[in-house]
TILO-83834 format. One record per residue: residue in one letter; z, y, x negated of N, C-alpha, C in turn. Coordinates in Angstrom, 1 decimal. Layout:
<pts>
+-------+--------+--------+--------+--------+--------+--------+--------+--------+--------+
! sekol !   n.zz !   n.yy !   n.xx !  ca.zz !  ca.yy !  ca.xx !   c.zz !   c.yy !   c.xx !
+-------+--------+--------+--------+--------+--------+--------+--------+--------+--------+
!     a !      Z !      Y !      X !      Z !      Y !      X !      Z !      Y !      X !
...
+-------+--------+--------+--------+--------+--------+--------+--------+--------+--------+
</pts>
This chain:
<pts>
+-------+--------+--------+--------+--------+--------+--------+--------+--------+--------+
! sekol !   n.zz !   n.yy !   n.xx !  ca.zz !  ca.yy !  ca.xx !   c.zz !   c.yy !   c.xx !
+-------+--------+--------+--------+--------+--------+--------+--------+--------+--------+
!     m !   98.1 !   83.8 !  -88.0 !   97.0 !   83.9 !  -89.3 !   97.6 !   85.5 !  -90.0 !
!     i !   97.6 !   86.6 !  -89.3 !   98.1 !   87.5 !  -89.8 !   99.2 !   87.4 !  -90.7 !
!     d !  100.2 !   86.8 !  -90.1 !  101.7 !   86.2 !  -90.8 !  101.6 !   85.6 !  -91.7 !
!     t !  100.7 !   85.0 !  -92.0 !  100.2 !   83.9 !  -93.1 !   99.7 !   84.7 !  -94.5 !
!     i !   99.1 !   85.8 !  -93.7 !   98.5 !   86.8 !  -94.9 !   99.2 !   87.4 !  -95.3 !
!     v !  100.5 !   88.3 !  -94.5 !  101.3 !   89.0 !  -95.1 !  102.2 !   88.5 !  -95.9 !
!     h !  102.6 !   87.2 !  -95.5 !  103.7 !   86.2 !  -96.4 !  102.6 !   86.3 !  -97.8 !
!     i !  101.4 !   85.8 !  -97.9 !  100.7 !   85.7 !  -99.1 !  101.0 !   87.0 ! -100.0 !
!     a !  100.3 !   88.1 !  -99.2 !  100.5 !   89.4 ! -100.0 !  101.9 !   89.9 ! -100.7 !
!     k !  103.1 !   89.6 !  -99.9 !  104.3 !   89.6 ! -100.4 !  104.7 !   88.7 ! -101.3 !
!     r !  104.4 !   87.5 ! -101.4 !  104.5 !   86.4 ! -102.5 !  103.6 !   87.2 ! -103.5 !
!     v !  102.4 !   87.4 ! -103.5 !  101.4 !   87.8 ! -104.5 !  102.2 !   89.1 ! -105.4 !
!     n !  102.6 !   90.0 ! -104.5 !  103.5 !   91.3 ! -105.1 !  104.9 !   90.9 ! -105.7 !
!     g !  105.7 !   90.0 ! -105.2 !  106.6 !   89.6 ! -105.9 !  106.5 !   88.9 ! -107.0 !
!     i !  106.0 !   87.9 ! -107.2 !  105.2 !   87.3 ! -108.1 !  104.9 !   88.2 ! -109.4 !
!     y !  104.0 !   89.2 ! -109.3 !  103.6 !   90.1 ! -110.1 !  104.7 !   91.4 ! -110.8 !
!     a !  105.3 !   91.4 ! -109.7 !  106.5 !   92.4 ! -110.3 !  107.5 !   91.8 ! -111.0 !
!     i !  107.5 !   90.6 ! -110.8 !  108.6 !   89.8 ! -111.9 !  108.0 !   89.9 ! -113.1 !
!     a !  106.9 !   89.5 ! -112.9 !  106.1 !   89.3 ! -114.3 !  105.9 !   90.7 ! -115.0 !
!     m !  105.6 !   91.6 ! -114.3 !  105.3 !   92.9 ! -114.9 !  106.7 !   93.4 ! -115.9 !
!     k !  107.7 !   93.0 ! -114.9 !  109.2 !   93.6 ! -115.4 !  109.4 !   92.9 ! -116.9 !
!     r !  108.9 !   91.9 ! -116.9 !  109.4 !   90.9 ! -118.0 !  108.2 !   91.0 ! -119.2 !
!     n !  107.6 !   92.2 ! -119.2 !  106.3 !   92.2 ! -120.5 !  106.8 !   92.7 ! -121.6 !
!     s !  108.0 !   93.0 ! -122.0 !  108.4 !   93.1 ! -123.1 !  108.5 !   92.1 ! -124.4 !
!     g !  107.6 !   92.4 ! -125.1 !  107.2 !   91.3 ! -126.4 !  106.3 !   90.6 ! -125.9 !
!     i !  105.6 !   90.5 ! -124.8 !  104.6 !   89.4 ! -124.6 !  103.4 !   89.8 ! -125.1 !
!     p !  102.6 !   89.0 ! -125.3 !  101.0 !   89.2 ! -126.0 !  100.2 !   90.0 ! -124.8 !
!     v !   99.6 !   90.9 ! -125.6 !   98.7 !   91.7 ! -124.7 !   97.6 !   90.9 ! -123.9 !
!     a !   97.1 !   89.8 ! -124.6 !   96.3 !   88.6 ! -123.8 !   96.7 !   88.4 ! -122.8 !
!     k !   98.2 !   88.1 ! -122.5 !   98.8 !   87.4 ! -121.5 !   99.0 !   88.5 ! -120.4 !
!     l !   99.1 !   89.6 ! -120.9 !   99.2 !   91.0 ! -119.9 !   97.9 !   90.9 ! -119.3 !
!     l !   97.2 !   91.2 ! -120.0 !   95.5 !   91.5 ! -119.3 !   95.5 !   89.9 ! -118.3 !
!     l !   95.7 !   88.9 ! -118.9 !   95.5 !   88.0 ! -117.8 !   96.2 !   88.2 ! -116.5 !
!     d !   97.7 !   88.3 ! -116.4 !   98.3 !   88.6 ! -115.6 !   98.0 !   89.9 ! -114.6 !
!     a !   97.0 !   90.9 ! -115.5 !   96.6 !   91.9 ! -114.7 !   95.3 !   91.4 ! -113.8 !
!     f !   94.4 !   91.0 ! -114.5 !   93.4 !   90.2 ! -113.7 !   93.8 !   89.5 ! -112.7 !
!     n !   94.7 !   88.4 ! -112.9 !   95.4 !   87.6 ! -111.8 !   95.7 !   88.7 ! -110.5 !
!     w !   96.1 !   89.6 ! -110.8 !   96.8 !   90.5 ! -109.7 !   95.5 !   90.7 ! -109.1 !
!     f !   94.5 !   91.3 ! -109.6 !   93.2 !   91.9 ! -109.0 !   92.7 !   90.7 ! -108.4 !
!     d !   92.4 !   89.6 ! -108.7 !   91.8 !   88.6 ! -108.5 !   92.7 !   88.1 ! -106.8 !
!     m !   93.8 !   88.0 ! -107.1 !   94.7 !   87.7 ! -105.8 !   94.8 !   88.3 ! -104.7 !
!     s !   94.8 !   89.8 ! -105.4 !   94.6 !   90.9 ! -104.3 !   93.3 !   90.7 ! -103.3 !
!     l !   91.9 !   90.6 ! -104.4 !   90.9 !   90.7 ! -103.8 !   90.9 !   89.3 ! -102.7 !
!     l !   91.1 !   88.5 ! -103.0 !   90.7 !   87.1 ! -102.0 !   91.6 !   87.0 ! -100.8 !
!     a !   93.1 !   87.6 ! -101.1 !   94.0 !   87.8 ! -100.0 !   93.4 !   89.0 !  -98.9 !
!     s !   92.7 !   89.9 !  -99.5 !   92.3 !   91.2 !  -98.6 !   90.8 !   90.6 !  -98.0 !
!     m !   90.0 !   89.8 !  -98.7 !   89.0 !   89.2 !  -98.2 !   89.1 !   88.6 !  -96.8 !
!     k !   90.2 !   87.5 !  -96.9 !   90.7 !   86.8 !  -96.1 !   91.2 !   87.6 !  -94.9 !
!     a !   92.2 !   88.7 !  -95.1 !   92.6 !   89.3 !  -94.1 !   91.6 !   90.2 !  -93.3 !
!     q !   90.5 !   90.6 !  -93.7 !   89.6 !   91.1 !  -93.3 !   88.3 !   90.2 !  -92.8 !
!     n !   88.7 !   89.1 !  -92.7 !   87.7 !   87.9 !  -92.1 !   86.4 !   87.8 !  -93.0 !
!     l !   86.3 !   88.2 !  -94.2 !   85.3 !   88.2 !  -95.0 !   85.2 !   87.0 !  -95.5 !
!     g !   85.6 !   86.0 !  -95.3 !   85.5 !   84.4 !  -95.6 !   86.7 !   84.1 !  -96.8 !
!     d !   87.1 !   83.1 !  -96.8 !   88.0 !   82.2 !  -97.4 !   87.6 !   81.6 !  -98.6 !
!     i !   87.5 !   82.0 !  -99.5 !   86.8 !   81.2 ! -101.0 !   87.8 !   81.0 ! -101.8 !
!     s !   87.7 !   80.2 ! -102.9 !   88.6 !   80.0 ! -104.0 !   88.5 !   80.9 ! -105.1 !
!     h !   89.4 !   80.8 ! -105.8 !   89.2 !   81.6 ! -107.3 !   87.8 !   81.0 ! -107.9 !
!     s !   87.5 !   79.6 ! -108.1 !   86.5 !   79.6 ! -108.9 !   85.3 !   79.9 ! -108.1 !
!     q !   85.5 !   79.8 ! -107.0 !   83.9 !   80.1 ! -106.3 !   83.6 !   81.9 ! -106.4 !
!     s !   85.0 !   82.5 ! -106.1 !   84.7 !   83.9 ! -106.4 !   84.3 !   84.3 ! -107.8 !
!     m !   84.7 !   83.6 ! -109.0 !   84.4 !   83.9 ! -110.2 !   82.9 !   83.2 ! -110.5 !
!     l !   82.3 !   82.6 ! -109.6 !   80.7 !   82.2 ! -109.6 !   80.2 !   83.3 ! -109.1 !
!     m !   80.7 !   83.7 ! -108.1 !   79.9 !   84.9 ! -107.0 !   79.8 !   86.1 ! -108.2 !
!     a !   80.9 !   86.2 ! -108.9 !   81.0 !   87.3 ! -109.8 !   79.6 !   87.5 ! -110.9 !
!     h !   79.1 !   86.5 ! -111.0 !   78.1 !   86.3 ! -112.1 !   76.8 !   86.4 ! -111.5 !
!     l !   76.8 !   86.2 ! -110.0 !   75.2 !   86.3 ! -109.4 !   74.8 !   87.6 ! -109.2 !
!     t !   73.4 !   87.6 ! -109.1 !   72.5 !   89.1 ! -109.0 !   71.5 !   89.0 ! -108.1 !
!     d !   71.0 !   90.0 ! -107.6 !   69.8 !   90.0 ! -106.5 !   68.7 !   89.1 ! -107.0 !
!     s !   68.5 !   89.2 ! -108.4 !   67.2 !   88.6 ! -108.9 !   67.6 !   86.9 ! -109.1 !
!     g !   68.7 !   86.4 ! -108.9 !   69.0 !   85.1 ! -109.2 !   69.4 !   84.7 ! -110.7 !
!     i !   70.1 !   83.5 ! -110.7 !   70.5 !   82.9 ! -112.0 !   70.5 !   81.4 ! -111.9 !
!     r !   70.0 !   80.6 ! -113.0 !   69.8 !   79.3 ! -113.1 !   71.3 !   78.8 ! -113.2 !
!     i !   71.4 !   77.6 ! -112.6 !   73.0 !   77.1 ! -112.4 !   73.2 !   76.9 ! -113.9 !
!     s !   72.4 !   76.6 ! -115.0 !   73.0 !   76.1 ! -116.1 !   73.4 !   77.3 ! -117.0 !
!     e !   72.6 !   78.4 ! -116.4 !   73.3 !   79.7 ! -117.0 !   74.5 !   80.1 ! -116.5 !
!     l !   74.6 !   80.2 ! -115.3 !   75.7 !   80.1 ! -114.5 !   76.9 !   79.4 ! -115.2 !
!     a !   76.9 !   78.1 ! -115.4 !   77.7 !   77.3 ! -116.2 !   77.8 !   77.8 ! -117.9 !
!     k !   77.1 !   78.3 ! -118.3 !   77.3 !   78.9 ! -119.5 !   78.4 !   80.0 ! -119.4 !
!     c !   77.9 !   80.9 ! -118.5 !   78.7 !   82.7 ! -118.2 !   79.9 !   82.2 ! -117.8 !
!     m !   80.4 !   80.8 ! -117.2 !   81.7 !   80.6 ! -116.9 !   82.2 !   79.6 ! -117.7 !
!     r !   81.8 !   79.2 ! -118.8 !   82.2 !   78.1 ! -119.8 !   82.7 !   76.9 ! -119.0 !
!     i !   81.8 !   76.3 ! -117.8 !   82.3 !   75.1 ! -117.2 !   81.0 !   74.0 ! -117.3 !
!     s !   81.0 !   73.0 ! -116.9 !   80.0 !   72.3 ! -117.1 !   78.9 !   72.4 ! -116.2 !
!     r !   77.8 !   71.9 ! -116.3 !   76.6 !   72.0 ! -115.3 !   77.1 !   71.5 ! -113.8 !
!     q !   77.8 !   70.5 ! -113.8 !   78.2 !   69.6 ! -112.7 !   79.0 !   70.4 ! -111.7 !
!     a !   79.9 !   71.2 ! -112.7 !   81.0 !   72.0 ! -111.9 !   80.3 !   73.2 ! -111.4 !
!     a !   79.5 !   73.7 ! -112.0 !   78.8 !   75.0 ! -111.3 !   78.2 !   74.8 ! -110.5 !
!     q !   77.3 !   73.2 ! -110.4 !   76.6 !   72.8 ! -109.3 !   77.6 !   72.8 ! -107.9 !
!     k !   78.7 !   72.2 ! -108.3 !   79.7 !   71.9 ! -107.2 !   80.2 !   73.2 ! -106.5 !
!     r !   80.2 !   74.0 ! -107.0 !   80.7 !   75.2 ! -106.7 !   79.6 !   76.1 ! -105.9 !
!     v !   78.4 !   76.1 ! -106.5 !   77.0 !   76.4 ! -105.8 !   77.3 !   75.7 ! -104.5 !
!     v !   77.1 !   74.3 ! -104.1 !   77.1 !   73.8 ! -103.2 !   77.9 !   73.9 ! -102.2 !
!     d !   79.3 !   74.5 ! -102.6 !   80.1 !   74.8 ! -101.5 !   79.8 !   75.9 ! -101.2 !
!     l !   79.5 !   77.0 ! -102.0 !   79.2 !   78.6 ! -101.2 !   77.9 !   78.3 ! -100.7 !
!     e !   76.9 !   77.5 ! -100.7 !   75.7 !   77.5 ! -100.0 !   76.3 !   77.1 !  -98.6 !
!     k !   77.0 !   75.9 !  -98.4 !   77.7 !   75.6 !  -97.2 !   78.3 !   77.0 !  -96.4 !
!     l !   78.9 !   77.7 !  -97.1 !   79.6 !   78.8 !  -96.5 !   78.4 !   80.0 !  -96.3 !
!     g !   77.1 !   79.6 !  -96.6 !   76.1 !   80.7 !  -96.3 !   76.0 !   81.9 !  -97.2 !
!     f !   77.0 !   81.9 !  -98.1 !   76.9 !   83.1 !  -99.3 !   75.8 !   83.1 ! -100.2 !
!     v !   75.2 !   81.8 ! -100.8 !   74.2 !   81.6 ! -101.4 !   73.0 !   80.6 ! -101.2 !
!     y !   71.9 !   80.7 ! -101.9 !   70.9 !   79.8 ! -101.4 !   70.2 !   79.2 ! -103.0 !
!     t !   69.6 !   78.1 ! -102.9 !   68.9 !   77.6 ! -104.1 !   67.6 !   77.7 ! -103.8 !
!     d !   66.7 !   77.7 ! -105.3 !   65.3 !   77.8 ! -105.1 !   65.0 !   77.0 ! -106.4 !
!     t !   63.7 !   76.3 ! -106.4 !   63.3 !   75.9 ! -107.6 !   62.8 !   76.8 ! -108.7 !
!     d !   63.2 !   76.8 ! -109.9 !   62.7 !   77.7 ! -110.7 !   61.2 !   77.6 ! -111.2 !
!     p !   60.4 !   78.7 ! -110.8 !   59.0 !   78.5 ! -110.9 !   58.4 !   78.1 ! -112.2 !
!     t !   59.1 !   78.7 ! -113.6 !   59.1 !   78.5 ! -114.8 !   59.4 !   77.1 ! -115.3 !
!     n !   60.7 !   76.2 ! -114.6 !   61.0 !   74.9 ! -114.8 !   61.4 !   74.1 ! -113.7 !
!     l !   60.5 !   73.5 ! -113.2 !   60.5 !   73.0 ! -112.1 !   61.9 !   71.9 ! -111.6 !
!     s !   62.5 !   71.6 ! -113.1 !   63.6 !   70.7 ! -113.2 !   65.0 !   71.6 ! -112.9 !
!     a !   64.7 !   72.9 ! -113.1 !   65.9 !   74.1 ! -113.1 !   66.0 !   74.6 ! -111.5 !
!     k !   67.3 !   75.0 ! -111.2 !   67.3 !   75.4 ! -109.8 !   68.0 !   77.0 ! -110.0 !
!     i !   67.5 !   77.6 ! -109.3 !   67.8 !   79.5 ! -109.2 !   68.7 !   79.5 ! -108.3 !
!     v !   70.1 !   80.3 ! -108.5 !   71.0 !   80.7 ! -107.5 !   70.8 !   81.8 ! -107.4 !
!     s !   70.8 !   82.3 ! -105.9 !   70.7 !   83.9 ! -105.4 !   71.8 !   84.1 ! -104.3 !
!     l !   72.3 !   85.2 ! -104.1 !   72.9 !   85.7 ! -102.8 !   72.2 !   85.7 ! -101.4 !
!     t !   72.8 !   85.3 ! -100.5 !   72.0 !   85.7 !  -99.3 !   72.3 !   86.8 !  -98.7 !
!     p !   71.7 !   87.3 !  -97.8 !   72.4 !   88.5 !  -97.1 !   73.7 !   88.7 !  -96.8 !
!     k !   74.4 !   87.6 !  -96.3 !   75.8 !   87.4 !  -96.2 !   76.5 !   87.4 !  -97.4 !
!     g !   75.9 !   86.7 !  -98.4 !   76.7 !   86.8 !  -99.7 !   76.7 !   88.4 ! -100.4 !
!     r !   75.3 !   88.9 ! -100.2 !   75.3 !   90.3 ! -100.7 !   76.3 !   91.0 !  -99.7 !
!     n !   76.6 !   91.0 !  -98.6 !   77.5 !   91.7 !  -97.9 !   79.0 !   91.3 !  -98.4 !
!     r !   79.2 !   90.3 !  -98.9 !   80.7 !   90.1 !  -99.3 !   81.0 !   90.8 ! -100.7 !
!     v !   79.9 !   90.5 ! -101.5 !   80.0 !   91.2 ! -102.7 !   80.1 !   92.7 ! -102.6 !
!     k !   79.2 !   93.6 ! -101.6 !   79.5 !   94.9 ! -101.4 !   80.8 !   95.1 ! -101.0 !
!     a !   81.6 !   94.4 ! -100.0 !   82.8 !   94.4 !  -99.6 !   83.7 !   94.1 ! -100.5 !
!     a !   83.6 !   93.3 ! -101.6 !   84.2 !   93.2 ! -102.8 !   84.6 !   94.4 ! -103.6 !
!     l !   83.3 !   95.0 ! -103.7 !   83.3 !   96.2 ! -104.7 !   84.0 !   97.4 ! -103.9 !
!     g !   84.1 !   97.4 ! -102.7 !   84.8 !   98.4 ! -101.7 !   86.1 !   98.2 ! -102.0 !
!     i !   86.8 !   96.9 ! -101.9 !   88.1 !   96.7 ! -102.0 !   88.4 !   96.7 ! -103.4 !
!     f !   87.8 !   96.5 ! -104.6 !   88.2 !   96.8 ! -106.1 !   88.3 !   98.1 ! -106.2 !
!     a !   87.6 !   98.9 ! -105.5 !   87.7 !  100.5 ! -105.4 !   89.3 !  100.8 ! -104.8 !
!     e !   89.7 !  100.5 ! -103.8 !   90.8 !  100.4 ! -103.1 !   92.1 !  100.0 ! -103.8 !
!     l !   91.9 !   98.7 ! -104.3 !   92.8 !   98.1 ! -105.3 !   93.1 !   98.9 ! -106.6 !
!     e !   91.8 !   99.7 ! -107.0 !   92.1 !  100.7 ! -108.5 !   93.0 !  102.0 ! -107.8 !
!     l !   92.8 !  102.5 ! -106.6 !   93.6 !  103.5 ! -106.3 !   94.9 !  103.1 ! -106.0 !
!     e !   95.1 !  102.1 ! -105.4 !   96.7 !  101.6 ! -105.2 !   97.5 !  101.5 ! -106.5 !
!     l !   96.5 !  100.6 ! -107.6 !   97.3 !  100.6 ! -108.7 !   97.3 !  102.0 ! -109.3 !
!     s !   96.6 !  102.8 ! -109.1 !   96.9 !  104.2 ! -110.0 !   98.0 !  104.8 ! -109.6 !
!     k !   98.3 !  104.6 ! -108.1 !   99.6 !  105.3 ! -107.5 !  100.8 !  104.7 ! -107.9 !
!     r !  100.9 !  103.3 ! -108.1 !  102.0 !  102.5 ! -108.8 !  102.1 !  102.9 ! -110.0 !
!     i !  101.2 !  102.8 ! -110.8 !  101.5 !  102.9 ! -112.3 !  101.5 !  104.1 ! -112.8 !
!     g !  101.0 !  105.3 ! -111.9 !  100.7 !  106.7 ! -112.3 !   99.2 !  107.0 ! -112.6 !
!     v !   98.4 !  107.9 ! -112.5 !   97.0 !  108.2 ! -112.5 !   96.6 !  108.4 ! -114.0 !
!     d !   97.7 !  109.0 ! -114.9 !   97.0 !  109.3 ! -116.2 !   97.3 !  107.9 ! -117.0 !
!     e !   98.1 !  107.1 ! -116.8 !   98.3 !  105.6 ! -117.3 !   97.0 !  104.8 ! -117.0 !
!     f !   97.0 !  104.6 ! -115.6 !   95.6 !  104.0 ! -115.0 !   94.4 !  104.2 ! -116.0 !
!     n !   94.0 !  106.0 ! -115.8 !   93.1 !  106.0 ! -116.3 !   92.8 !  105.9 ! -117.9 !
!     c !   94.0 !  105.8 ! -118.9 !   94.1 !  105.7 ! -120.3 !   93.7 !  104.0 ! -120.6 !
!     m !   94.3 !  103.0 ! -119.3 !   94.4 !  101.8 ! -119.6 !   92.6 !  101.5 ! -119.3 !
!     k !   92.1 !  102.2 ! -118.6 !   91.0 !  101.8 ! -118.0 !   89.8 !  102.3 ! -119.2 !
!     e !   89.9 !  103.3 ! -119.8 !   89.2 !  103.9 ! -121.0 !   89.6 !  102.9 ! -122.2 !
!     a !   90.6 !  102.7 ! -122.5 !   91.2 !  101.4 ! -123.5 !   90.0 !  100.2 ! -123.0 !
!     i !   89.9 !   99.7 ! -122.1 !   89.3 !   98.4 ! -121.8 !   88.1 !   98.7 ! -121.7 !
!     k !   87.4 !   99.8 ! -121.3 !   85.8 !  100.2 ! -121.6 !   85.3 !  100.0 ! -122.8 !
!     k !   86.3 !  100.2 ! -123.8 !   85.9 !  100.6 ! -125.3 !   85.1 !   99.2 ! -125.9 !
!     d !   84.1 !   99.3 ! -126.7 !   83.5 !   98.1 ! -127.1 !   84.6 !   97.3 ! -128.2 !
!     w !   84.8 !   96.2 ! -128.0 !   85.7 !   95.7 ! -128.6 !   84.9 !   94.4 ! -129.9 !
!     g !   83.6 !   94.8 ! -130.1 !   82.8 !   94.0 ! -130.6 !   83.0 !   92.6 ! -130.4 !
!     v !   82.5 !   91.7 ! -131.5 !   81.9 !   90.4 ! -130.9 !   83.5 !   89.5 ! -131.0 !
!     p !   83.5 !   88.3 ! -130.4 !   85.0 !   87.8 ! -130.5 !   85.3 !   87.5 ! -132.0 !
!     v !   86.6 !   87.4 ! -132.2 !   87.0 !   87.4 ! -133.6 !   87.3 !   86.0 ! -133.9 !
!     v !   87.0 !   85.6 ! -134.8 !   87.5 !   83.9 ! -135.4 !   88.6 !   84.3 ! -136.7 !
!     l !   89.5 !   83.7 ! -136.3 !   90.8 !   83.9 ! -137.3 !   91.0 !   82.6 ! -138.0 !
!     k !   91.0 !   82.3 ! -139.4 !   90.9 !   81.4 ! -140.2 !   92.2 !   81.4 ! -141.0 !
!     r !   93.2 !   80.4 ! -140.9 !   94.5 !   80.6 ! -141.6 !   94.3 !   79.3 ! -142.9 !
!     d !   94.8 !   79.9 ! -143.7 !   95.0 !   78.9 ! -144.9 !   96.2 !   78.1 ! -144.6 !
!     r !   95.9 !   76.5 ! -144.6 !   97.1 !   75.6 ! -144.2 !   98.0 !   75.7 ! -144.9 !
!     n !   97.7 !   75.5 ! -146.2 !   98.5 !   75.7 ! -147.3 !   99.7 !   76.7 ! -147.2 !
!     k !   99.2 !   78.0 ! -146.9 !   99.8 !   79.2 ! -146.9 !  100.9 !   79.2 ! -145.5 !
!     a !  100.1 !   78.6 ! -144.5 !  100.8 !   78.7 ! -143.3 !  101.9 !   77.6 ! -143.3 !
!     n !  101.7 !   76.5 ! -143.9 !  102.9 !   75.5 ! -144.3 !  104.1 !   76.0 ! -145.0 !
!     a !  104.0 !   76.8 ! -146.0 !  104.8 !   77.2 ! -147.1 !  105.4 !   78.6 ! -146.4 !
!     t !  105.0 !   79.1 ! -145.2 !  105.9 !   80.1 ! -144.8 !  106.6 !   79.7 ! -143.6 !
!     g !  106.4 !   78.6 ! -143.1 !  107.2 !   78.0 ! -141.8 !  105.9 !   78.0 ! -140.8 !
+-------+--------+--------+--------+--------+--------+--------+--------+--------+--------+
</pts>
């Protein structure tokens, strides 16, 4: 098992090393997505290596939206921009693993509320610790000043999402 984890970690590092070297001219959105994927893959591989559970990327994304007070499945679906049925499937899978449980919403008997189990809360706590270690590792790799500048830029309020409208006639005339 350890050999498999080491192989996965080397592959992840290799893939992202290549991607990051080729970043000249790449849109910032793609670079941010690559950086997010580096964190996500590192987190999932680290959790598996530490015997904290082997879950999928989509299950991990769902857990990121859970709080101690719980959240409706329909709200999870909106947060994740997936169908309610897809969110329900991920919840059922995480329930089987013992990370979450569902209860009927007392304010709407047709709705379900998803909450973390103690095992799920421990996993989230462990994930936060791993994220802190990953940030430290990344700051060593790219430099502390660069890391801090990046973090400060990302923390700024970007405002509401932008909707760009193009004049089709103008776009066709210019190519």
